[in-house]
N, C-alpha and C positions, 0 to 999 in steps of 0.2 A: 174290475176297479173296486177298491175298497169303499165302503160307505163312509159317511161323514163322521161317524162315531168310532172309526177304526176297525170295524169288523169286515166281513166279506158279504157278498150279495146274498140277500134273503129271498128264497123262492116262495111261491104261493103255498100255504099250508096244505098238506095232503097226507094220506096214510102211507108213511114210508115203508111199512112192513107188509103191505098188501101183496098177495100172490101175483096179482096182475102186474104190479109195478116191478117186482123182483124178476119176473119173466123176461123183462126187456133190459135189465141192468147188466153191465159187464161184470168183470171179476170183482171179488170182494177183497177189500184191503182194510187192515187194522193199523191205526197209528196210535201207539201208546205215548203218554206224555203229551197228549194233544192240546192240553190247556196252556202249555208253555209258549214262550216266544217263537221258537222254531216250529213247534208242533202245529200252531195255527196256520202257518204258511204251507206246511206239508199237507194238511187237511184240505186247504183251499185248492191246491194243485190237484189233489185226488179227485175232487168234485169237478174241476175243470176238464179232467181227462175222462170223466164218465164212470169212474169206479163206484161201486156200491161201498160207501165210505163209513167206517166204524171208528169212532173216536174213543180211545181208552182214557178215561178221566176218573177222578174221585168225585164223590157226591158233593164235596166242598169246593170243587174246582170253579174258578171264575170263568164263566162261559162267555165273557164279553166278545171274544173273537171267534166264537163257534155258534153263531146265530142262524146259520143256514138250516132250513128245515129238512134238507136232505141228509144231514149228519145224524147218524145213529150212535148215541152214547153207549159205551160198554163199561161196566164196573167190574173190575177184577181184583181179587184179594191176593196180591203177589206174596205177601208175607206168610200165608198159610197154604201149603201145598194141597191139603185136603179140600179146603173151600175152593181153591183155584181149579182143581180138577172137576168139582161139581159144577162150577160156573162155566167152564169151557165145554164140558159135555152137554150141559143144558142148552148152551148157545148153538152148538153144532147139530144137536138133534132138531132144532127148529129151523136153522138157517143154512146149515152146511159149514164146512171149514173155510177159513180165510185163505185166499189164494196167495196173498202177500202180506207180510207183517213188517212194519217199520217200527223198530223198538227205539223210540226216542225218549222213553222215560229215563230220567236221571236227575241227580242232585248236584248242583254246582256250588252251593255254599251252605254251610251249616255251622252251628256252634259246637257240635259234637262230631269229631272226626270219624268216629265209628259208624256214623250214619252213611258215609260215603260207601263203605264196603257193604253195608246192609242194603241200601237202595240200588246202588249202581252195579253191584255184583250179585248179592244173594237174591234180590227180586228177579233179576234177569235169569239167573240159574234156575230158580223155581219155575219161572214161566217157560223157559225152553225145555226143561225136563218134562214138564206137564204136557206141552203140546206134542212132544215126541211120544210120551207114554200113552197118550190118548189117541194116537194115530192122526194127529192134526198138523203134521209138519207141512209148512207152506212151500210153494214153489221157490220163493226167495224170502230170506229173513235178513232185513237190512238193520245192522246194528250201528247206532250212533255213538261212535267212540270220540276221540279227540286227539289233536296234535299233542296235547299235554301228556298223553299216554306214551309218547315216543321221544320226548326230549332227551338229549344226551349230555347237555351241560358243558362238556369239555371238547366239543367238536369244532371249536373256532367258529368261523362264519360259513362253513360249507353247509349246503342244504341238507336237512334231515331226510333220510331215505330208508327204504325197506331193508337194506343191508346192515343198517346200524343196529346195535344191541340197545333196545329201549331201556332207559334209565330215568323214569319220571321222578321229579323232585317233590311233587305234591301228593297229598293223600287222594285228591280227586283223580289225578293222572294214574296213580297206582291202581285205583279201583277200576278204571277203564281198561287198563292193560290186563288186569286179572280177568276181566270179562272176556276180552279178546282171546286170551290164552285158553280159557275154558271152551269157548266156541270152537277154537282150533282143534281141541282134543276130541271133539265129537265127529267120529268118522262118518262122512257122507252128509253131514248137516249143511244145508245150502245157505250159509250165512255170507254176507258181504259187510265188511267193516268200513265205515266212513270216518276219516280222521280230519275234520275241518280245523283250520286255524281260527283266529278270532272272528266270530260271526257278529255282524252288526246289521242294523236296519230298523224299520218301523217296529214299534212295540218293545224294543230292547232297552234295558235300563242302565246297564253298567257303562257302556260307551256314551250313553246319554249324559252321565255324570261328567265325563271328560268334556263333552261338547258344551255343557252348561258352564263349566269352569272357563273354557276359552271364551264363551260369550260374555263372561264377567271380566275378561281381560287378563287371565292368568293361566299358565300351563305348567304343570309340575312334572318334572322328570326325576327318575331315580338313578342315582349314581352317575359318575362321569364316563364310564366305559361306553363305547359306541354300541348301540343296539339296533338290530335289524328286525323289522316287523313285517308280518304278512296278514292279509285280511281276506274275508270272503263275504260278499253281500248275501243276505239270507235267501234271496230269490235264486241266486246262482247255486247256493248249497242245495236248495230244493231241486233245481234242475239236475244236479249231479246225482241226487238220491234216486230220481226216477230213471236216469240213465243206468244206474246200478241195477235197478229192477229189470230193465230191458236187456242189458248187455254185460253186467258185472259177472265176473268169474267167481264161483263159489270158493270160499277159503281165502280170498284175497282181501287186502285192505288198501284203501286209496286216500292219499293225502289230498285235501281239497283247499285250494287257495286261488286267488285271482291271477296268479302267474307273475306278479310283480313283488318287489321288496320295497319297503318304505322306512324312513327314519321318523323319529318323533317330530322332528321339524317339518317333515312332509305332511304328517297328519295335522299338525297345528296350522300350517299354511292353508291347507285345503279347507279345514273347518272355518278358520278365520275369514277366508275369502268368501265362503258361502254365507256367513253371517254378517258380512260387511264390516268386520272388525279390523281396523287399520293397525292397531297397536295391541299386541299381546305380550305380556311379560313372561319370559321363560325362567322358571325357578328350579334349580337342581337341588334335590334333597339327598343327603348322604344315605347310603344303603342302611347304615346302622340306625339312623333316625327313622327311616321308613319301616324297618323291622319293628322298632319300638312302637310306632304309631299303629301299625297293623295288629300287633299283639294287644295293645290297649283297647283298640276298637273291638276286637273279638271278645275280650274279657268283659267289656261293658255290655255288649250285645248278649253274651251268655247269661249275665245276671238278669236280663229282661226276657230270657228264653227266646231270643231272636237270632237271626243270622245276619252278619254284617258283610257288606261288600268288601270292606277292608278287613282282612284276617290273616292269620299266619300262613295259610296256604297261598293267599293272594300275594304275599310278600315274595315268595319264590317265583311267581309268575312275573311280577314287576321287575325283579332283578335279572331275570333271564335275558341274556344278551343276543340270543340268536333264535328267531322263529321262522327262519327260511326253511322251506321244505320242497322236496322234489315231487312235482305233480305229473311227471311224464307218464306214469302208469295210468293215471286217470285219463290223460290225453289219448294214449294209445289204445287202451282197452275199452274205455267208456265213450271216447270221442268228446270228452268234456273240455270246453274252453269257456271261461267266464265271459258273460255279457257286460259286466260292470267292472270298471276299475274303481279305485277308492274315491276319486273325485265325483264320478257319476253316482256311485252308491250313496255317498254323503249328501249329495244334492237332493236325491230322492228321499232319503231318510229324514233330513232336516225339514224338508217341505212337509212331510207327514207330521213331524213333531210340532211344527208351527201351526198347521191346520187343526190339530187336535189339542192344542193348548198345553203341550208338554214342555214347550220352551216359551 
């Protein structure tokens, strides 16, 4: 259970690196991007499962949700292959190699589109090349990709599946696809790609914006064309990740969603009911206006050297009409079935937001 301040249980302080303690620990796992929304939940589950848990973070990372004393922070210089090699070799000399790596490091919004390729692809490539060249290939390398890497645009409303030719419309999606293709090119490398749809839950801020708008009595839709949405609660995504470690087939990718499809009206009704809002005004914004607002928001943010939630990339996500995806491979090969539908997940997420003063 999370603590009142939104973190995870804190253990009694002790020497995490003592030989005596390591002797009784199980396999070592590294979670990169551990300071992010999803990363914190991946770390918490690793601790729950008894892994010797290493959190890949920056020195500037907000450690609010990484307070457990059992977490070992690891600082890696992904942009510099020479430093990265020295850092990984120094770590493995002292502690041995990681048995599993979950590469959750990634950029989701930026004022400079080149940064998507730099962080989502180049950093990943540097990291993978280095663990291979230093003899530190893990038993499984779980790569956090995205459904955005596989969108097809002209598919109508049929679920997106592995047989489709991926055609991402966003710079973010293209960077994720580029990473998947690179991993696929490495003969024998034991990667598994996770392609979650929209991930929501405690600590997440983009869906929180939509929830806050509904709480104010307004819901904004983009364009008149019917849109089909899919969602995955963060705890279910984490469940799928660990099933991929246990059962995932190397070289495969898995679409992860809760198995249902939703309309924006469904989302609005579920959130409104949970918040006790009887009347919510639905406003439809033309796609052209949405595009203008997203571009303006990005330009303003860029002037302040910040990243905006609304941006040119986000426009293509907002106008996309089909986010349905085929989860049958995850069901058959991983045995994955979601524990939360949207109503259950929203209830738990909103409860956390309320208890922690985010709403």
